[in-house]
N, C-alpha and C positions, 0 to 999 in steps of 0.2 A: 411489456417494458414500459417503464415510467420515464417521464422527461422532467428535468428541472425547470421550473417556471421562474423566469427572471422578471425584471421590471417590465410592465407593458410597454410595447413599442420600441424598446431599446435593450440591447444586450449589455450596456454599460450603465453605471450609476455614477453620477457626479453631483455634489451639492451645488446649488445655485450660487453664483458669484464667489467661487472658491478657486484657489490656486492649486488645489489637489487635482491630480490627473484622474480622469475617469477610470473606474475599475472595469475591466473587460470580464464580465461574469461568465461568458462562454469559455474563455481561456482558463479561468479559474476552475470552472466545472470540468473541463477536459483534464486538467492536472489532478484534480481530486479523484476523478474516475480512474486515471492511470495509477494513482497511489492505491486506491481501494482494490483494483484488480490484482495488484501485486501482493496485497495482504489477504484477500479471500479467494483468489484464483478462479473467479467466476464473474464474467462481465455483467450479467443480468443482476446478480446480487450486488455488485459494486455500484451499478447505476441506482439501485434502490437505496443503498446506504448513503450515497451522495445526495439523493433526493431528500432523504430524511434529515441529513445534516443541514441542507439549505432551508428546509422547513423549520428546523430548530433555530437556525440563525434568524429567520424572519420573526419568530416568536420571542426569543430571549437572548439572541446573540448580538454582537456588535454590528453596527451598520456596515454595509459593503464599502463605504468610502472611508472607514476608519483604518488606521494603521494596524490595529489588532485583528482585523477581520480575517485575513488569510491565515495567520498562525492559529487563531481560534478554530477556523474551519478545518485545517490540517489535523489539529489535535482531536477535534470532534469526529472527523472521518476515521482517524486511526483508532480511537476508542470504540466507535460503533462497529468497525471491522473486527476488532478483538472480541467484542461482545457477541457478534454474529458467529464467529468461529467457535466460541464456547457453547453456544446453543446448538450449532449444527455442524456436523463433520463435512468437509469438502467432498465434492463428488469425485470419484476415482477417474483417472484419465485412461482407464483400460480401453474403452471403446475408441477414443481418439488415438491411442497408441496402436491399436490393431489396424485402424484405417491408415495411419502413417506408415506402418510396416508394409502394408499391402502396396501403398503408392510409392514407396521408396525402394530403389534397387541398390542403394549404397549402404553397406554395413556401417560406415562412418556416421551417416545420418542417424541410423538406428542407435548406435552407441551414444551419440550426443543426446538423443531423445531420452534414452534410459538414464543417462547421467543427470539430465535436467529433472527427470521424474524423481530420482534419488535425492537431488538437492531440494526439490520442493518438499518432499517428505521430511527431510531433515529440518528445513525451516519451520515446518508445521509443528515440530516437536519443541521448538524454542519457547520459553516463557514469553508472555505478551509484551512486556517492556523491552526485552532483548530483541524480539522479532520486529517491533515497531522501530526501534533505534537502528537496527541493521538495515531494514528496508529504506528508511529515510536517508541513511548515510550512503549505502552502496547503490541502490537502485534509483533513488531520487537525487543523489549526489549533492545533498545538502551539507553545509558545514556544521560542525559540532555546536556552535553558538546558536544557530537557527533551530537545530533539533532541540536543544535545551529550552529555548523559548517556547517551542511548540509543545513539548512534553511537560513544561512547567517544572523543570528540574535543573540541576547544575550541569555545567559542561563536563565536569569530572564524572558525574553519574552517567551521562550519556556515553562518554568514552569507555567507562567500565562496562556498560551494557553492550556496546558494540564489540568490545574485546571479548567479553564472555560469550557472546553469540558466535563470534568467529571461532573461538576455541572449541565450543560445543559442536559446531558444524564439522570441524576437523575430526573430533572424536566420533561423530556419527557417520562420517563419510569415508574415513581411512580405516581399513581393516587393521585390527590390533594384533593379528598373528597370521601364520601361514593358513591359507585357505584349504579347506578339506577337499580332497579329490584332485589336488594339483600335482 
């Protein structure tokens, strides 16, 4: 497991003699890891991706005390996650599901876990831009303007991506006809 290195001696960065509030890099890192976990479904990979994003920020990104830092970082983490997913398929949850089934006596819990697994599979099938827009909107609860800023696109494009993602999820999750054997 890798850890994000922040400024020596302090988890926050603030320019000297400035009215700008210090940036809590630890809080930003936690938010970025949460976002990355929701995009790659693996905490270790998410932490590595966030570490890479912070390293890129140190080399060629905006300074942590700039207004553009966090949108730039969210966009970078999002695209690194999408690139990671293209290179490597996510690990199946089968082992976790078996452990969960053994530990759970409630069929409602099993049904919820299976529904979440189906939802995860459906989200994985979405195109990258739709997946990123949907995760930022629904899981991170960002407004369309903020997502447009992060994705460097228009608000209408973000709205279209979220709409198309939701419609595609419905197509993937709702059976189109009577099930066989019913």
